[in-house]
N, C-alpha and C positions, 0 to 999 in steps of 0.2 A: 387747098380745097378740103383736105381731110380734116384739118383743124377746125374749119368753119362747121363742118358736119358734126364734129364732136361737141362743139359749143352749142349748136342748135339742139342736139340730142340731150345735152345736159340741161339746157333751159326748159325743154319740153318735159323732161323727167321731173324737174323741180315744180313746174306748173301742175302737172298731174298729181304729184304728191300733196301739194299745198291746197289745191282746189278740188279735190275729189268729191267732197260733199256737194259743192255747188254744181259740179258736172253731173253727179248722180241725180240731183234734184231737177236740173234742166232736162236731162235725158228722160227721166220718169214722166215729167210733164208732157214732153213732146210725144212720147210713146202712148200715153193715156188719151191723147187727143188726135191721134193720127187720122181718124176718120172725119174730123171737123177742123182741118187745118185752115187757119186764116192768119193774116198778119198780126203780129204782137200777141198771139194767143198765150205764150209763155214768157211774156216780156219781163216780169218780175224776176223769174229764175235766170233768164238770159243776162239781165243787167247785173245780177249778183255774181254770175260766173265771169262775165267780162271784167267787172271791177276786181275780182280776185286775181284774174290772170294779169291785168295791168299792174297791180301792186306787186305781184310776184316777180315780174320781169324787171 
């Protein structure tokens, strides 16, 4: 079990390092629109982050 946790942590670290710009862009979008939340409001930023994460894994 410890080995799986280590692998998961390593993968997460790699994703965070590789996709930090996309994560920041998505987070900024969500934070700026917190009072007007609706479905797909930051879709472009979300899809960029999702794509980066999928290519990193």
